[in-house]
C-alpha positions in Angstrom: 20.3 -14.4 32.2 23.8 -14.8 29.7 23.6 -13.1 26.3 26.4 -13.4 23.3 26.0 -11.3 20.2 27.5 -11.9 16.8 27.3 -9.6 13.7 25.9 -11.8 10.7 26.0 -8.3 8.5 25.7 -4.6 9.3 21.9 -5.3 9.9 21.7 -8.9 11.2 22.7 -10.0 14.5 22.9 -13.8 15.8 22.1 -13.4 19.6 22.4 -16.6 21.8 20.4 -16.3 25.0 21.1 -18.6 27.6 18.4 -18.8 31.0 19.6 -20.0 33.7 18.3 -23.7 35.2 16.8 -21.5 38.2 15.1 -19.2 35.9 13.5 -22.1 34.1 12.5 -23.8 37.0 10.8 -20.5 38.4 9.0 -20.0 35.2 7.5 -23.5 35.1 6.6 -23.1 38.9 4.6 -19.9 37.8 2.7 -21.6 35.1 1.8 -24.7 36.7 1.1 -22.9 39.5 -1.8 -20.9 37.1 -3.1 -23.9 35.9 -3.8 -25.6 39.0 -5.6 -22.5 40.2 -8.0 -22.8 37.0 -7.7 -26.5 36.8 -11.5 -27.9 37.0 -11.0 -31.6 37.2 -13.4 -34.9 37.9 -13.3 -36.0 41.8 -11.4 -32.6 42.5 -12.8 -29.3 44.1 -11.5 -26.1 41.5 -8.4 -25.3 42.8 -7.6 -28.3 44.9 -6.2 -31.0 42.1 -2.7 -32.3 43.0 -0.1 -31.1 41.0 1.0 -34.3 39.8 -2.8 -34.8 38.2 -2.6 -31.4 36.9 0.8 -32.0 35.0 -0.7 -35.0 33.5 -3.9 -33.8 32.4 -2.1 -30.5 30.8 1.5 -31.1 30.4 1.5 -30.0 26.6 -0.2 -27.1 27.4 2.1 -26.3 30.8 5.4 -27.2 28.3 3.9 -24.8 25.8 3.3 -21.7 27.7 6.2 -22.0 29.7 8.2 -22.0 26.7 6.5 -19.4 25.4 7.6 -17.5 28.5 11.2 -18.0 27.9 11.0 -16.7 24.4 9.5 -13.5 26.0 12.0 -13.2 28.5 14.8 -14.0 26.4 13.6 -10.9 23.4 13.3 -8.9 26.3 16.8 -9.3 27.6 17.8 -8.6 23.8 15.8 -5.3 23.8 17.6 -4.0 27.0 21.0 -4.6 25.3 22.1 -0.9 24.8 24.0 -2.3 21.7 21.5 -3.0 20.0 18.4 -1.2 18.3 16.2 -4.3 17.4 14.0 -3.8 14.2 12.6 -7.3 14.1 13.3 -10.9 15.1 13.9 -12.6 11.9 13.9 -16.4 13.2 13.9 -18.0 16.9 15.7 -21.5 17.7 14.7 -23.0 21.0 15.4 -26.9 22.1 12.3 -28.4 21.5 11.7 -30.1 25.2 12.8 -28.3 28.3 14.5 -30.3 30.7 14.5 -30.0 34.0 17.6 -28.4 36.0 19.1 -27.5 32.7 19.6 -24.2 30.9 17.5 -23.3 28.3 19.5 -21.6 25.2 17.5 -19.8 22.6 18.8 -17.8 19.2 17.7 -15.5 17.8 18.4 -13.9 14.5 17.7 -9.9 15.0 17.3 -7.4 12.6 18.8 -4.0 13.8 19.2 -0.7 13.0 22.9 0.4 13.0 24.4 3.2 15.0 24.1 6.4 13.0 24.1 9.6 13.8 20.9 12.1 14.2 20.6 14.9 11.7 20.8 18.3 13.0 16.8 18.6 12.2 16.6 21.9 14.0 18.2 23.5 10.8 15.6 22.2 8.2 13.9 24.9 7.2 10.8 24.4 4.6 8.6 27.3 4.7 4.9 26.9 4.1 3.7 27.9 0.1 1.3 30.3 0.1 -2.0 29.4 -1.6 -4.6 30.8 -4.2 -7.3 29.9 -6.1 -7.6 31.4 -9.7 -10.8 31.6 -11.5 -9.3 29.3 -14.1 -8.9 27.2 -11.3 -12.5 27.2 -11.0 -13.6 26.7 -14.3 -11.1 23.8 -14.5 -12.8 21.9 -11.9 -15.9 22.8 -13.3 -15.3 21.5 -16.4 -14.5 18.3 -15.0 -17.6 18.3 -13.2 -19.5 18.5 -16.5 -17.5 16.0 -18.2 -18.2 13.4 -15.5 -21.7 13.5 -15.5 -21.5 13.7 -19.5 -24.0 11.0 -21.5 -23.2 9.4 -24.7 -26.4 9.8 -26.8 -27.3 8.0 -29.7 -26.8 9.8 -33.0 -27.6 8.9 -36.6 -24.8 11.0 -38.1 -21.4 9.8 -38.7 -19.1 9.1 -36.2 -16.6 11.7 -35.3 -13.3 11.7 -33.4 -14.4 11.1 -29.4 -17.6 9.2 -30.5 -18.0 5.3 -29.4 -19.1 3.1 -31.9 -20.4 -0.4 -31.4 -18.8 -3.0 -33.9 -18.2 -6.3 -34.8 -15.2 -7.3 -36.9 -12.6 -9.8 -37.7 -9.2 -10.0 -38.3 -7.1 -12.4 -41.3 -3.7 -12.9 -42.0 -2.8 -14.1 -45.7 -6.6 -14.9 -45.8 -6.6 -17.0 -42.4 -8.3 -16.0 -39.4 -6.0 -14.6 -36.9 -8.0 -16.9 -34.1 -6.5 -19.7 -36.3 -3.2 -18.6 -36.3 -2.7 -17.6 -32.6 -6.0 -18.8 -30.3 -4.9 -16.6 -27.3 -4.8 -13.4 -29.6 -8.6 -12.4 -28.7 -9.1 -9.1 -29.3 -6.4 -9.1 -31.9 -8.4 -11.3 -33.5 -12.4 -10.8 -33.5 -15.0 -9.3 -31.7 -18.7 -9.8 -32.5 -20.2 -7.0 -30.0 -17.6 -4.2 -28.6 -17.4 -0.3 -28.1 -14.6 1.2 -30.2 -13.8 5.2 -29.3 -13.4 6.7 -32.8 -9.6 7.9 -33.4 -8.6 6.6 -30.1 -4.4 5.6 -29.6 -2.2 4.7 -26.5 -2.0 0.9 -25.6 -5.1 0.7 -24.6 -6.5 0.5 -28.0 -5.9 -3.1 -28.9 -6.0 -2.2 -33.2 -5.2 1.4 -33.6 -6.6 1.0 -37.3 -9.8 -0.4 -36.1 -10.3 2.8 -33.8 -9.3 5.0 -37.0 -11.2 3.3 -39.6 -14.9 3.8 -37.6 -14.4 8.1 -38.1 -17.1 8.9 -40.2 -19.4 5.6 -40.1 -23.0 5.3 -39.6 -25.1 2.7 -37.9 -25.0 0.0 -40.6 -21.9 1.3 -42.4 -19.3 -1.3 -43.1 -15.6 -0.7 -43.4 -12.2 -2.4 -44.0 -8.9 -1.6 -42.0 -5.4 -2.8 -42.3 -2.7 -3.2 -39.7 0.5 -4.2 -39.3 1.8 -5.9 -36.4 5.1 -4.1 -34.5 7.6 -6.5 -34.0 7.7 -6.2 -30.6 4.0 -7.2 -30.3 3.2 -8.9 -27.1 1.9 -12.0 -29.1 4.9 -13.4 -30.9 2.6 -15.0 -33.5 1.6 -11.8 -34.8 4.7 -9.7 -34.7 5.7 -7.8 -38.2 2.3 -9.5 -39.4 -0.2 -7.3 -41.6 -4.2 -8.6 -41.3 -6.7 -7.3 -42.9 -9.9 -6.3 -40.7 -13.7 -6.3 -42.2 -15.3 -4.0 -39.7 -19.4 -3.3 -39.2 -20.6 -0.2 -37.5 -24.0 -1.0 -35.7 -24.5 2.0 -33.5 -22.8 5.4 -32.6 -23.1 7.4 -29.5 -21.9 11.2 -29.4 -20.9 12.5 -26.0 -23.3 15.4 -24.7 -21.8 17.7 -21.8 -24.8 18.9 -19.5 -25.5 22.7 -19.5 -25.0 24.6 -16.4 -28.8 25.2 -15.9 -31.1 24.3 -13.3 -31.0 20.2 -13.5 -27.2 20.4 -13.4 -27.3 22.0 -10.3 -29.4 20.0 -8.5 -27.8 16.8 -9.6 -24.7 18.7 -7.6 -26.9 19.8 -4.6 -26.4 23.5 -4.7 -29.2 26.6 -6.0 -27.5 28.4 -8.6 -24.3 29.1 -10.5 -23.2 31.5 -7.6 -23.3 28.5 -5.2 -21.3 26.2 -7.3 -18.7 28.7 -7.9 -18.6 29.2 -4.4 -18.5 25.5 -3.2 -15.6 25.0 -6.0 -13.5 27.6 -5.2 -13.4 26.2 -1.5 -12.9 22.9 -3.0 -10.0 23.6 -4.8 -8.6 25.9 -1.8 -8.8 22.5 0.4 -7.0 20.5 -2.1 -4.3 22.6 -3.0 -3.8 23.0 0.8 -3.4 19.5 1.0 -1.3 19.1 -1.6 1.3 22.0 -0.2 1.2 20.6 3.1 2.1 17.0 1.7 4.7 18.3 -0.6 6.3 20.5 2.3 6.5 17.1 4.2 8.0 15.4 1.7 11.0 18.3 1.0 11.0 18.0 5.1 12.0 14.3 4.4 14.3 15.2 1.8 16.4 17.5 3.6 16.5 15.6 6.6 17.9 12.6 4.6 20.3 14.6 2.7 23.9 13.0 2.8 22.7 10.3 5.3 23.5 7.0 4.5 23.4 3.6 6.5 22.4 0.3 6.0 18.3 -1.0 6.3 17.4 -4.3 7.3 16.2 -6.2 4.3 13.1 -7.2 6.2 12.6 -3.6 7.1 12.9 -2.8 3.3 11.1 -5.8 1.8 8.3 -5.5 3.7 7.3 -1.4 2.7 8.8 -2.6 -0.9 5.5 -5.5 -1.1 3.1 -2.9 -0.4 4.7 0.1 -2.8 4.7 -2.8 -5.5 1.1 -3.5 -6.1 0.6 0.4 -5.9 2.9 0.6 -8.2 1.2 -2.0 -10.3 -1.9 -0.8 -9.9 -1.4 2.6 -11.1 0.3 1.6 -14.3 -2.7 -0.9 -15.0 -4.8 2.5 -14.3 -2.6 4.3 -17.0 -3.4 1.7 -19.5 -0.6 -1.3 -19.0 -2.1 -4.7 -19.1 -1.4 -7.8 -16.6 0.7 -9.5 -19.5 2.8 -6.1 -19.3 3.2 -5.8 -15.8 4.7 -9.3 -15.6 7.1 -7.8 -18.3 7.6 -5.0 -16.2 8.4 -7.1 -12.7 11.9 -6.6 -12.0 11.6 -3.0 -13.0 8.4 -2.4 -11.1 10.1 -4.2 -7.9 13.7 -1.7 -8.0 11.6 0.8 -8.3 9.5 0.1 -4.9 12.5 -1.0 -3.0 14.7 2.5 -4.2 11.1 4.2 -2.6 10.9 1.6 0.2 14.3 2.5 1.3 13.6 6.2 1.5 10.2 5.3 3.7 11.8 3.1 5.8 15.3 5.5 6.4 12.9 8.6 7.0 11.0 6.3 9.9 14.0 5.1 11.4 15.2 9.1 11.6 12.0 10.3 13.0 12.0 7.4 15.3 15.0 8.4 16.8 14.2 12.4 17.0 10.8 10.8 18.7 12.7 9.1 21.3 15.6 11.9 21.7 13.0 14.6 22.4 10.9 12.0 24.1 7.7 12.7 22.3 4.2 11.2 23.4 1.1 10.5 22.0 -1.7 12.1 24.1 -5.5 9.8 24.2 -6.6 12.3 22.0 -4.3 11.8 19.3 -4.3 8.3 19.1 -8.2 8.5 19.5 -7.7 10.7 15.9 -5.5 8.8 14.5 -7.2 5.7 14.8 -10.7 7.4 13.2 -8.7 8.9 10.4 -7.3 5.2 9.6 -10.7 3.6 10.2 -12.3 6.1 8.0 -9.8 5.7 4.8 -9.8 1.8 4.9 -13.6 2.2 5.4 -13.2 0.0 8.4 -15.7 0.2 11.8 -13.5 1.8 14.5 -14.6 -1.3 16.9 -13.1 -3.8 14.5 -10.1 -1.8 13.5 -9.2 -1.8 17.2 -9.2 -5.3 17.2 -6.4 -5.8 15.1 -3.5 -5.2 17.3 -1.0 -4.9 14.7 -2.6 -2.4 12.8 -3.1 -0.4 16.2 0.5 -0.7 16.4 1.4 0.6 13.0 -1.0 3.2 13.4 0.3 4.7 16.5 4.0 4.3 15.1 2.9 6.3 12.1 1.0 8.9 14.4 4.3 9.6 16.5 6.6 9.7 13.7 4.4 12.2 12.1 4.3 14.3 15.6 8.1 14.2 15.2 8.3 15.8 11.6 5.5 18.3 12.7 8.4 19.0 15.3 11.1 19.2 12.5 8.4 21.4 10.6 8.5 23.9 13.7 4.4 23.2 13.8 3.8 24.0 17.7 1.2 21.3 18.4 4.2 18.8 18.0 6.0 20.2 21.4 2.9 19.5 23.3 3.5 17.8 26.4 7.1 16.1 26.3 7.5 13.6 29.0 
């Protein structure tokens, strides 16, 4: 089997593999033999049909399987090539039909990892951070628990900042309804019934003047609000325009934070305040330990990659960046960004995702090299633990997860990379069972 390699760019190789006619014929013979063994054709006992009849019946299936075998054999030959560290196959081209007695030429476009010097990982020292939980930490957590279980109770009093008010409103500009000026303005124009947080600010507030105007309103009260849309407003027709809003309140609700009493303790499964504080302290300590461990690993990766720069395959960066792009977009939406704002920020988010993806891919490559050099392997128990953790995290039944071979391979890879990072950090479990 002959192989020729041509460099397209630092991370892409065009590889031509020529498979000799004799090898092609042997693969064809082996495939046909298998079909003959399994074929059940009318007039013949199982496995006794003549080859010519089998070829006539299953010609396309035989050709497809021979083709797949040759593609696989060609790729194996590429993986054996010492000068290449293959990341993935980007494209494959092969003649449509295999001609009897002729060589088969297959052209692979292969993404590779350029050669680089493995960093001195033994010099990386990141000491574990001491963890402590203060009384203030406990108080803060309990305050959040109470906040989460707060209820908004109806009140006849005037709305104060932070209360929620059910309102109806309609806006006009120069005496003309906003809906007539911009039919897509939606929340900027009117609402028949909506809740507004009194005094709220920020990007999630459509019309800040309305949020301020509802302070002091009782159910049944009406007021007016004036708002000038900024020159950079997302709705072009409203930019720089001053709107008048007629606002009517129909209900006021005020937050009621639960007391630390028996009812509250029962709702969260503890018998009294002492047990609550004990459980909270343990929980906060666990969170801090997890955060510290994550930060330590991030620092180790940062130290490992310091001053290390080599080209990365676009396919690798693109693959990771696509997932990060979604995560970053979701994070911005949770922080109040609207879908239309995300569209204008698309290039910015993508650049951010690609930058983070490059770091992640480079870390994978370096840790993969360390795992290979140190001959690290995963035990059966480690693989099982990794699979169960992934199943739990994704809320996928383990028996369903293991059927996804690509996902299982990814989980195994990540587990091995984490074991390599444990070795860098000096954690003893990474040194178990070197091959």
